[in-house]
DRENDO-1510 file (C-alpha; in Angstrom, 1 decimal, always signed):
<recs>
REC; n; res; u; v; w
REC; 1; MET; -170.5; +221.0; -37.1 .
REC; 2; LEU; -172.1; +218.6; -39.6 .
REC; 3; ILE; -175.3; +218.5; -37.5 .
REC; 4; ALA; -175.4; +222.3; -37.5 .
REC; 5; PHE; -174.8; +222.4; -41.2 .
REC; 6; GLY; -177.7; +220.0; -41.7 .
REC; 7; LEU; -180.0; +222.1; -39.6 .
REC; 8; ILE; -179.2; +225.5; -41.0 .
REC; 9; ALA; -177.4; +225.3; -44.4 .
REC; 10; ILE; -179.6; +222.6; -46.0 .
REC; 11; ALA; -182.6; +224.8; -45.3 .
REC; 12; ALA; -181.2; +227.3; -47.8 .
REC; 13; VAL; -181.5; +224.8; -50.7 .
REC; 14; MET; -184.9; +223.4; -49.7 .
REC; 15; PRO; -186.9; +225.6; -52.0 .
REC; 16; VAL; -184.8; +224.4; -54.9 .
REC; 17; VAL; -185.3; +220.8; -53.8 .
REC; 18; ALA; -189.0; +221.1; -53.5 .
REC; 19; ALA; -189.3; +222.7; -56.9 .
REC; 20; ASP; -187.2; +220.1; -58.6 .
REC; 21; LEU; -188.9; +217.2; -57.1 .
REC; 22; GLY; -192.4; +218.6; -57.5 .
REC; 23; GLY; -193.1; +218.6; -53.8 .
REC; 24; MET; -193.8; +222.2; -52.8 .
REC; 25; ARG; -196.9; +221.1; -50.9 .
REC; 26; TRP; -194.7; +218.8; -48.8 .
REC; 27; TYR; -192.2; +221.6; -48.0 .
REC; 28; ALA; -193.1; +222.0; -44.3 .
REC; 29; LEU; -193.2; +218.2; -43.9 .
REC; 30; ALA; -189.5; +218.1; -45.0 .
REC; 31; PHE; -188.7; +220.0; -41.8 .
REC; 32; ALA; -191.2; +218.4; -39.5 .
REC; 33; THR; -190.4; +214.7; -40.4 .
REC; 34; PRO; -186.8; +214.6; -39.0 .
REC; 35; MET; -187.9; +216.5; -35.9 .
REC; 36; ALA; -190.7; +213.9; -35.2 .
REC; 37; VAL; -188.5; +210.9; -35.9 .
REC; 38; SER; -185.7; +212.2; -33.7 .
REC; 39; VAL; -188.1; +212.0; -30.7 .
REC; 40; LEU; -188.0; +208.2; -30.9 .
REC; 41; ALA; -184.2; +208.3; -31.3 .
REC; 42; LEU; -183.8; +210.7; -28.3 .
REC; 43; ALA; -186.0; +208.5; -26.1 .
REC; 44; LEU; -183.9; +205.4; -26.9 .
REC; 45; ALA; -180.5; +206.9; -27.0 .
REC; 46; GLY; -179.9; +207.8; -23.4 .
REC; 47; PRO; -180.8; +204.4; -21.8 .
REC; 48; TRP; -178.9; +202.6; -24.6 .
REC; 49; MET; -175.7; +204.6; -23.9 .
REC; 50; ASP; -176.0; +204.3; -20.1 .
REC; 51; ARG; -176.3; +200.5; -20.4 .
REC; 52; ARG; -174.1; +199.7; -23.4 .
REC; 53; GLY; -171.7; +202.6; -23.8 .
REC; 54; VAL; -171.3; +205.2; -26.5 .
REC; 55; PHE; -169.3; +203.5; -29.2 .
REC; 56; VAL; -172.1; +201.4; -30.9 .
REC; 57; PRO; -174.8; +204.1; -30.7 .
REC; 58; VAL; -172.4; +206.7; -32.3 .
REC; 59; LEU; -171.6; +204.3; -35.1 .
REC; 60; VAL; -175.3; +203.5; -35.7 .
REC; 61; GLY; -176.2; +207.2; -35.5 .
REC; 62; ALA; -173.4; +208.2; -37.9 .
REC; 63; VAL; -174.4; +205.5; -40.4 .
REC; 64; LEU; -178.1; +206.6; -40.3 .
REC; 65; PHE; -177.2; +210.3; -40.4 .
REC; 66; ALA; -174.9; +209.9; -43.4 .
REC; 67; GLY; -177.2; +207.3; -45.1 .
REC; 68; GLY; -180.3; +209.5; -44.7 .
REC; 69; LEU; -178.5; +212.5; -46.4 .
REC; 70; ALA; -177.2; +210.2; -49.2 .
REC; 71; LEU; -180.8; +208.9; -49.7 .
REC; 72; CYS; -181.9; +212.6; -50.0 .
REC; 73; GLY; -179.1; +213.3; -52.5 .
REC; 74; VAL; -180.2; +210.5; -54.9 .
REC; 75; ALA; -184.0; +210.8; -54.3 .
REC; 76; PRO; -186.0; +210.6; -57.6 .
REC; 77; GLY; -189.1; +212.1; -55.9 .
REC; 78; MET; -190.4; +213.7; -52.8 .
REC; 79; ALA; -191.5; +210.4; -51.2 .
REC; 80; VAL; -187.9; +209.0; -51.2 .
REC; 81; PHE; -186.6; +212.4; -50.1 .
REC; 82; LEU; -188.9; +212.4; -47.1 .
REC; 83; ALA; -187.8; +208.9; -46.2 .
REC; 84; GLY; -184.2; +210.1; -46.3 .
REC; 85; ARG; -185.1; +213.0; -44.0 .
REC; 86; ALA; -186.6; +210.5; -41.6 .
REC; 87; VAL; -183.5; +208.3; -41.5 .
REC; 88; TYR; -181.3; +211.4; -41.1 .
REC; 89; GLY; -183.5; +212.6; -38.2 .
REC; 90; PHE; -183.1; +209.3; -36.3 .
REC; 91; GLY; -179.3; +209.4; -36.8 .
REC; 92; ALA; -179.1; +213.0; -35.8 .
REC; 93; GLY; -181.1; +212.3; -32.6 .
REC; 94; LEU; -178.7; +209.6; -31.5 .
REC; 95; LEU; -175.6; +211.8; -32.2 .
REC; 96; GLN; -177.1; +214.8; -30.3 .
REC; 97; VAL; -177.5; +212.8; -27.1 .
REC; 98; ALA; -174.1; +211.2; -27.7 .
REC; 99; MET; -172.4; +214.6; -27.7 .
REC; 100; PHE; -173.8; +215.5; -24.3 .
REC; 101; VAL; -172.8; +212.0; -22.9 .
REC; 102; ILE; -169.2; +212.4; -24.2 .
REC; 103; VAL; -168.9; +215.8; -22.6 .
REC; 104; ALA; -170.3; +214.4; -19.3 .
REC; 105; ARG; -168.0; +211.3; -19.3 .
REC; 106; CYS; -164.8; +212.8; -20.7 .
REC; 107; TYR; -164.6; +216.4; -19.3 .
REC; 108; PRO; -164.6; +217.5; -15.7 .
REC; 109; PRO; -167.1; +220.1; -14.6 .
REC; 110; PRO; -164.8; +223.2; -14.9 .
REC; 111; LEU; -164.2; +222.4; -18.6 .
REC; 112; ARG; -167.8; +221.8; -19.6 .
REC; 113; PRO; -168.8; +225.5; -20.2 .
REC; 114; ALA; -165.9; +225.7; -22.6 .
REC; 115; MET; -167.1; +222.6; -24.4 .
REC; 116; PHE; -170.6; +224.1; -24.8 .
REC; 117; ALA; -169.1; +227.3; -26.1 .
REC; 118; LEU; -167.4; +225.3; -28.8 .
REC; 119; TYR; -170.6; +223.4; -29.4 .
REC; 120; THR; -172.4; +226.7; -29.9 .
REC; 121; SER; -169.6; +228.0; -32.2 .
REC; 122; THR; -170.5; +225.3; -34.7 .
REC; 123; PHE; -174.0; +226.7; -35.1 .
REC; 124; MET; -172.6; +230.2; -35.4 .
REC; 125; THR; -170.2; +229.1; -38.1 .
REC; 126; ALA; -173.0; +227.2; -39.9 .
REC; 127; ALA; -175.3; +230.3; -39.7 .
REC; 128; LEU; -172.5; +232.5; -41.1 .
REC; 129; ALA; -171.1; +230.4; -43.9 .
REC; 130; GLY; -173.5; +227.5; -44.3 .
REC; 131; PRO; -176.2; +229.0; -46.5 .
REC; 132; ALA; -173.7; +230.7; -48.7 .
REC; 133; VAL; -171.7; +227.5; -49.1 .
REC; 134; ALA; -174.8; +225.4; -49.7 .
REC; 135; GLY; -176.1; +227.9; -52.2 .
REC; 136; ALA; -172.8; +228.0; -54.1 .
REC; 137; ILE; -172.7; +224.2; -54.3 .
REC; 138; ALA; -176.3; +224.0; -55.5 .
REC; 139; GLU; -175.8; +226.7; -58.1 .
REC; 140; HIS; -172.6; +225.3; -59.6 .
REC; 141; PHE; -172.9; +221.5; -59.1 .
REC; 142; GLY; -176.6; +220.9; -58.2 .
REC; 143; TRP; -178.5; +220.7; -55.0 .
REC; 144; ARG; -177.9; +216.9; -54.7 .
REC; 145; TRP; -174.2; +217.5; -53.9 .
REC; 146; VAL; -175.1; +219.5; -50.8 .
REC; 147; PHE; -176.5; +216.2; -49.4 .
REC; 148; LEU; -173.9; +213.9; -50.9 .
REC; 149; LEU; -170.8; +215.6; -49.6 .
REC; 150; VAL; -171.7; +215.6; -45.9 .
REC; 151; PRO; -171.6; +211.8; -45.5 .
REC; 152; VAL; -167.9; +211.8; -46.6 .
REC; 153; LEU; -167.1; +214.4; -44.0 .
REC; 154; ALA; -169.1; +212.4; -41.4 .
REC; 155; ALA; -166.9; +209.3; -41.9 .
REC; 156; VAL; -163.8; +211.4; -41.2 .
REC; 157; ALA; -165.4; +212.9; -38.0 .
REC; 158; VAL; -166.4; +209.5; -36.7 .
REC; 159; ALA; -162.9; +208.1; -37.4 .
REC; 160; LEU; -161.4; +210.9; -35.2 .
REC; 161; LEU; -163.8; +209.9; -32.4 .
REC; 162; VAL; -163.4; +206.2; -32.4 .
REC; 163; PRO; -160.2; +205.9; -30.3 .
REC; 164; ALA; -161.9; +207.7; -27.4 .
REC; 165; LEU; -165.3; +206.1; -27.7 .
REC; 166; ARG; -164.1; +202.6; -27.1 .
REC; 167; SER; -163.3; +203.4; -23.5 .
REC; 168; LEU; -166.8; +204.8; -22.7 .
REC; 169; ASP; -168.5; +201.6; -21.6 .
REC; 170; GLY; -171.9; +201.3; -20.1 .
REC; 171; ARG; -172.3; +201.7; -16.3 .
REC; 172; SER; -176.0; +201.4; -15.7 .
REC; 173; SER; -177.8; +198.3; -14.6 .
REC; 174; ALA; -181.3; +199.9; -14.5 .
REC; 175; PRO; -183.9; +197.9; -16.4 .
REC; 176; PHE; -185.2; +199.3; -19.7 .
REC; 177; ASP; -188.8; +200.4; -19.8 .
REC; 178; ARG; -190.3; +198.6; -22.7 .
REC; 179; ALA; -193.1; +201.1; -23.0 .
REC; 180; VAL; -190.7; +203.9; -23.9 .
REC; 181; PRO; -190.7; +203.2; -27.7 .
REC; 182; THR; -194.5; +203.2; -27.8 .
REC; 183; ARG; -194.7; +206.5; -25.9 .
REC; 184; ALA; -191.9; +208.1; -28.0 .
REC; 185; ALA; -193.7; +207.0; -31.2 .
REC; 186; VAL; -197.0; +208.6; -30.0 .
REC; 187; ALA; -195.1; +211.7; -29.0 .
REC; 188; GLY; -193.4; +211.9; -32.4 .
REC; 189; LEU; -196.7; +211.5; -34.3 .
REC; 190; GLY; -198.1; +214.2; -32.1 .
REC; 191; ILE; -195.3; +216.6; -33.0 .
REC; 192; LEU; -195.7; +215.7; -36.7 .
REC; 193; ALA; -199.4; +216.5; -36.5 .
REC; 194; LEU; -198.7; +219.7; -34.6 .
REC; 195; SER; -196.4; +220.8; -37.4 .
REC; 196; ALA; -199.0; +220.0; -40.0 .
REC; 197; ALA; -202.0; +221.6; -38.2 .
REC; 198; GLY; -200.2; +224.8; -36.9 .
REC; 199; PRO; -200.4; +226.8; -40.2 .
REC; 200; ARG; -204.1; +225.9; -40.5 .
REC; 201; THR; -203.8; +224.9; -44.2 .
REC; 202; VAL; -204.8; +221.2; -44.0 .
REC; 203; PRO; -208.5; +220.1; -44.0 .
REC; 204; GLY; -209.9; +219.5; -40.6 .
REC; 205; TRP; -206.9; +221.2; -38.9 .
REC; 206; PRO; -208.8; +222.0; -35.6 .
REC; 207; VAL; -209.4; +218.2; -35.1 .
REC; 208; LEU; -205.9; +217.4; -36.0 .
REC; 209; LEU; -204.5; +220.0; -33.7 .
REC; 210; ALA; -206.6; +218.8; -30.8 .
REC; 211; ALA; -205.6; +215.2; -31.4 .
REC; 212; ALA; -201.9; +216.2; -31.6 .
REC; 213; VAL; -202.1; +218.1; -28.3 .
REC; 214; LEU; -203.7; +215.2; -26.6 .
REC; 215; ALA; -201.1; +212.8; -27.9 .
REC; 216; VAL; -198.2; +215.0; -26.7 .
REC; 217; ILE; -199.9; +215.5; -23.3 .
REC; 218; ALA; -200.5; +211.8; -22.9 .
REC; 219; ALA; -197.0; +210.6; -24.0 .
REC; 220; VAL; -194.4; +213.2; -23.3 .
REC; 221; PRO; -194.7; +213.6; -19.4 .
REC; 222; ARG; -194.1; +209.9; -19.1 .
REC; 223; LEU; -190.8; +210.2; -21.1 .
REC; 224; LEU; -189.5; +213.0; -18.7 .
REC; 225; PRO; -188.7; +213.0; -15.0 .
REC; 226; ALA; -191.8; +213.2; -12.8 .
REC; 227; GLY; -192.9; +216.7; -12.1 .
REC; 228; THR; -191.0; +218.4; -14.9 .
REC; 229; TRP; -193.9; +220.7; -15.9 .
REC; 230; ARG; -195.0; +221.1; -12.3 .
REC; 231; PHE; -191.5; +222.6; -11.7 .
REC; 232; ARG; -190.4; +220.1; -9.1 .
REC; 233; PRO; -187.1; +221.3; -7.5 .
REC; 234; GLY; -183.9; +220.0; -9.0 .
REC; 235; LEU; -183.6; +218.4; -12.4 .
REC; 236; PRO; -187.3; +218.7; -13.4 .
REC; 237; ALA; -187.3; +222.5; -12.8 .
REC; 238; THR; -184.0; +222.8; -14.7 .
REC; 239; LEU; -185.5; +221.0; -17.7 .
REC; 240; ALA; -188.7; +223.2; -17.5 .
REC; 241; MET; -186.7; +226.4; -17.4 .
REC; 242; ARG; -184.6; +225.4; -20.4 .
REC; 243; GLY; -187.7; +224.3; -22.4 .
REC; 244; LEU; -189.5; +227.6; -21.7 .
REC; 245; ALA; -186.6; +229.9; -22.5 .
REC; 246; GLY; -185.4; +228.0; -25.6 .
REC; 247; ALA; -188.9; +227.7; -27.1 .
REC; 248; GLY; -189.6; +231.4; -26.5 .
REC; 249; PHE; -186.5; +232.6; -28.3 .
REC; 250; LEU; -186.8; +230.1; -31.2 .
REC; 251; SER; -190.4; +231.2; -31.8 .
REC; 252; ILE; -189.6; +234.8; -32.5 .
REC; 253; GLU; -186.4; +234.0; -34.5 .
REC; 254; GLN; -188.5; +232.0; -37.0 .
REC; 255; TYR; -190.6; +235.0; -37.8 .
REC; 256; MET; -188.0; +237.8; -37.8 .
REC; 257; PRO; -186.9; +237.6; -41.4 .
REC; 258; LEU; -190.5; +237.6; -42.5 .
REC; 259; ALA; -191.4; +240.5; -40.3 .
REC; 260; LEU; -188.4; +242.5; -41.5 .
REC; 261; THR; -189.5; +241.9; -45.1 .
REC; 262; GLU; -193.2; +242.7; -44.4 .
REC; 263; PHE; -192.9; +245.8; -42.2 .
REC; 264; ARG; -189.5; +247.3; -43.2 .
REC; 265; HIS; -189.4; +246.1; -46.8 .
REC; 266; CYS; -185.9; +244.7; -46.3 .
REC; 267; PRO; -184.4; +242.6; -49.1 .
REC; 268; PRO; -183.8; +238.9; -48.3 .
REC; 269; THR; -180.1; +239.4; -47.6 .
REC; 270; LEU; -180.7; +242.1; -45.0 .
REC; 271; ALA; -183.6; +240.2; -43.5 .
REC; 272; GLY; -181.3; +237.2; -43.1 .
REC; 273; THR; -178.9; +239.4; -41.3 .
REC; 274; ALA; -181.2; +239.1; -38.2 .
REC; 275; LEU; -180.4; +235.4; -38.0 .
REC; 276; THR; -176.7; +236.1; -38.3 .
REC; 277; VAL; -176.8; +238.7; -35.6 .
REC; 278; SER; -178.6; +236.3; -33.2 .
REC; 279; SER; -176.2; +233.4; -34.0 .
REC; 280; VAL; -173.1; +235.5; -33.3 .
REC; 281; MET; -174.5; +237.0; -30.1 .
REC; 282; TRP; -175.7; +233.6; -28.9 .
REC; 283; PHE; -172.1; +232.4; -29.2 .
REC; 284; VAL; -170.8; +235.5; -27.3 .
REC; 285; GLY; -173.2; +234.6; -24.4 .
REC; 286; ALA; -171.9; +231.0; -24.4 .
REC; 287; TRP; -168.3; +232.2; -24.5 .
REC; 288; LEU; -168.9; +234.5; -21.5 .
REC; 289; CYS; -170.2; +231.5; -19.5 .
REC; 290; ALA; -166.9; +229.7; -20.3 .
REC; 291; ARG; -165.0; +232.4; -18.5 .
REC; 292; PRO; -165.4; +231.5; -14.8 .
REC; 293; ARG; -163.6; +234.7; -13.6 .
REC; 294; LEU; -166.4; +236.7; -15.2 .
REC; 295; PHE; -169.5; +234.7; -14.4 .
REC; 296; ASN; -168.6; +232.1; -11.8 .
REC; 297; ASP; -171.9; +232.5; -9.9 .
REC; 298; ILE; -174.4; +230.2; -11.8 .
REC; 299; PRO; -177.6; +231.6; -10.2 .
REC; 300; ALA; -176.5; +235.2; -11.0 .
REC; 301; ARG; -175.5; +234.1; -14.5 .
REC; 302; LEU; -179.0; +232.7; -15.1 .
REC; 303; ARG; -180.7; +235.8; -13.7 .
REC; 304; ILE; -178.6; +238.1; -15.9 .
REC; 305; GLY; -179.1; +235.9; -19.0 .
REC; 306; LEU; -182.9; +235.6; -18.6 .
REC; 307; THR; -183.2; +239.3; -17.9 .
REC; 308; LEU; -181.2; +240.2; -21.0 .
REC; 309; GLY; -183.1; +237.7; -23.1 .
REC; 310; THR; -186.6; +238.9; -22.1 .
REC; 311; ALA; -185.6; +242.6; -22.3 .
REC; 312; GLY; -184.0; +242.1; -25.8 .
REC; 313; LEU; -187.1; +240.3; -27.1 .
REC; 314; ALA; -189.3; +243.0; -25.7 .
REC; 315; SER; -187.4; +245.7; -27.6 .
REC; 316; VAL; -188.1; +243.8; -30.9 .
REC; 317; LEU; -191.6; +245.2; -30.7 .
REC; 318; LEU; -190.1; +248.4; -31.9 .
REC; 319; LEU; -190.0; +246.8; -35.3 .
REC; 320; LEU; -193.6; +247.8; -35.7 .
REC; 321; VAL; -192.9; +251.5; -35.1 .
REC; 322; ASP; -191.8; +253.1; -38.4 .
REC; 323; GLY; -189.7; +255.8; -36.8 .
REC; 324; VAL; -187.5; +253.5; -34.9 .
REC; 325; PRO; -184.1; +252.8; -36.7 .
REC; 326; LEU; -183.7; +249.2; -37.9 .
REC; 327; TRP; -180.3; +249.0; -36.2 .
REC; 328; LEU; -182.0; +249.5; -32.8 .
REC; 329; VAL; -184.3; +246.5; -33.4 .
REC; 330; LEU; -181.4; +244.3; -34.5 .
REC; 331; ASN; -179.5; +245.4; -31.4 .
REC; 332; GLY; -182.5; +244.3; -29.3 .
REC; 333; LEU; -182.5; +240.9; -31.0 .
REC; 334; GLY; -178.8; +240.6; -30.4 .
REC; 335; ILE; -179.2; +241.4; -26.7 .
REC; 336; GLY; -181.9; +238.8; -26.4 .
REC; 337; ALA; -179.7; +236.2; -28.1 .
REC; 338; LEU; -176.8; +237.1; -25.8 .
REC; 339; GLY; -179.0; +236.5; -22.8 .
REC; 340; LEU; -180.3; +233.2; -24.0 .
REC; 341; GLY; -176.8; +232.2; -25.1 .
REC; 342; MET; -175.8; +232.6; -21.5 .
REC; 343; THR; -178.9; +230.9; -20.1 .
REC; 344; LEU; -179.3; +227.6; -22.1 .
REC; 345; PRO; -175.6; +226.4; -22.0 .
REC; 346; THR; -175.5; +227.2; -18.3 .
REC; 347; LEU; -178.6; +225.0; -17.8 .
REC; 348; ALA; -177.0; +222.2; -19.9 .
REC; 349; VAL; -173.9; +222.3; -17.7 .
REC; 350; THR; -176.1; +222.3; -14.6 .
REC; 351; ILE; -177.9; +219.2; -15.8 .
REC; 352; LEU; -174.6; +217.4; -16.6 .
REC; 353; ASN; -173.2; +218.4; -13.2 .
REC; 354; HIS; -176.1; +216.7; -11.5 .
REC; 355; SER; -175.6; +213.5; -13.7 .
REC; 356; ALA; -173.8; +210.5; -12.3 .
REC; 357; ALA; -171.8; +208.3; -14.7 .
REC; 358; ASP; -174.7; +205.9; -15.2 .
REC; 359; THR; -177.4; +208.6; -15.7 .
REC; 360; ALA; -175.6; +211.0; -18.1 .
REC; 361; GLY; -177.3; +209.4; -21.1 .
REC; 362; ALA; -180.8; +209.5; -19.5 .
REC; 363; ASN; -180.5; +213.1; -18.5 .
REC; 364; SER; -179.2; +214.1; -21.9 .
REC; 365; THR; -182.2; +212.4; -23.4 .
REC; 366; TYR; -184.5; +214.3; -21.1 .
REC; 367; THR; -182.8; +217.6; -22.2 .
REC; 368; HIS; -183.1; +217.1; -25.9 .
REC; 369; LEU; -186.5; +215.5; -25.8 .
REC; 370; ASN; -187.9; +218.3; -23.7 .
REC; 371; ASP; -186.3; +220.9; -26.0 .
REC; 372; ALA; -187.9; +219.3; -29.1 .
REC; 373; VAL; -191.4; +219.0; -27.6 .
REC; 374; SER; -191.3; +222.5; -26.2 .
REC; 375; GLN; -190.2; +224.1; -29.4 .
REC; 376; ALA; -192.7; +222.0; -31.6 .
REC; 377; VAL; -195.7; +223.0; -29.4 .
REC; 378; THR; -194.7; +226.6; -29.3 .
REC; 379; LEU; -194.2; +226.8; -33.1 .
REC; 380; ALA; -197.6; +225.1; -33.6 .
REC; 381; VAL; -199.4; +227.5; -31.2 .
REC; 382; GLY; -197.6; +230.5; -32.8 .
REC; 383; GLY; -198.5; +229.2; -36.3 .
REC; 384; VAL; -202.2; +229.1; -35.4 .
REC; 385; ALA; -202.1; +232.7; -34.0 .
REC; 386; TRP; -200.1; +233.9; -37.0 .
REC; 387; SER; -202.5; +232.3; -39.5 .
REC; 388; ALA; -205.6; +233.6; -37.7 .
REC; 389; LEU; -204.5; +237.2; -37.3 .
REC; 390; LEU; -202.5; +237.7; -40.6 .
REC; 391; PRO; -205.6; +238.4; -42.8 .
REC; 392; VAL; -206.9; +240.9; -40.2 .
REC; 393; SER; -203.6; +242.7; -39.4 .
REC; 394; PRO; -200.0; +241.6; -40.1 .
REC; 395; ALA; -198.8; +243.8; -37.2 .
REC; 396; ALA; -201.2; +242.1; -34.8 .
REC; 397; ALA; -200.1; +238.6; -36.0 .
REC; 398; PHE; -196.4; +239.5; -35.4 .
REC; 399; ALA; -197.3; +241.1; -32.0 .
REC; 400; ALA; -199.1; +237.9; -31.0 .
REC; 401; VAL; -196.1; +235.7; -31.9 .
REC; 402; LEU; -193.7; +238.0; -30.1 .
REC; 403; GLY; -196.1; +238.2; -27.1 .
REC; 404; LEU; -196.0; +234.4; -26.9 .
REC; 405; SER; -192.2; +234.4; -26.9 .
REC; 406; LEU; -192.1; +237.0; -24.1 .
REC; 407; LEU; -194.6; +235.1; -22.0 .
REC; 408; LEU; -192.5; +231.9; -22.2 .
REC; 409; CYS; -189.3; +233.7; -21.3 .
REC; 410; ALA; -191.0; +235.5; -18.4 .
REC; 411; ALA; -192.5; +232.2; -17.2 .
REC; 412; ALA; -189.0; +230.7; -17.1 .
REC; 413; VAL; -188.5; +232.8; -13.9 .
REC; 414; VAL; -190.8; +230.5; -11.9 .
REC; 415; PRO; -188.8; +227.2; -12.3 .
REC; 416; MET; -185.5; +229.2; -12.0 .
REC; 417; ARG; -186.4; +229.7; -8.3 .
REC; 418; ARG; -186.4; +225.9; -7.8 .
REC; 419; LEU; -183.1; +224.9; -9.4 .
REC; 420; ALA; -180.6; +222.9; -7.4 .
REC; 421; VAL; -177.5; +224.6; -8.6 .
REC; 422; ARG; -173.9; +223.6; -7.7 .
</recs>
């Protein structure tokens, strides 16, 4: 819940933070920095937990997560604030992998869909209440308290986990690849550069974009199972499908509020409703997957989910047609979110079901690392298309971003044929 709050609710007060600290030009970097730093944490977390257990990594992750937020809360300027966001991102990366490992080690396969439905519900709750709560705290007490209150709650959450974590010892004897930190650092820098070059606002952005793509291509495949983006059957194809589908939906979700404001002249509150609709329907999809009597056939569940996701996103194109009611467009977005809410948790469960006790951490690292890279690359490519077409035609810019999303979701059908599903 606290990680979800950090991802969603804190974004609501970022404009106030940037204005107060005089760092509006570093606004985008405040979001890109934790994502880039988390890549290093994700790459290190899985092997660490497989070899040494979960207890120490969770404590380290919680301290860095809380410490980074506290540093943001007391930051006198944007430089210190960005440092806090980097520390927070490393801690959040450790904790995200730990949650998957805990589910794999503590819950038998029949209970894992329910755990992922609960996991999804935290993001739904954060999307529904988080921005309003964060906004109220910032308005009445100051934006710094939005960051300073979370560390206190994090201490309580970790205290509740400690009794169970002590028994989750390490079970892997595989040697650690010492080249992993270097590759992860290169990949993180590549993602940071992608985020900076995507909007085409920095000098020399084409060179920066090309260098970033080369860094990601050189480093990321060696951090993932061999054949992931060649759709090798089994775990590699499962990771590829999850990366394609997740990046496709996230890409269009980022632009929906802006498109609603631009083309339908919606007020910010109504435009934000699109994110609320998608969050609720995503949870409904995950909840359906936790009901084995309804959707016990995993391949059928994935086919239904991906079909609904692609069809729902395609109907969002109706946003550009003035005569189409707005509720119909939001319904399309909701159907797309429902389908992806069925698809991504099912793929996460599939990955854990194929993970032995000594590989749960490594496979969880692969999952989160692949998600982060897929989403960062997609957002960068979408940002270039948006920036290039926006001066010519806003409608064409939105159609290009939506087309990219549809292409990725449709492409996810290819690795789906190569999954090894139990």
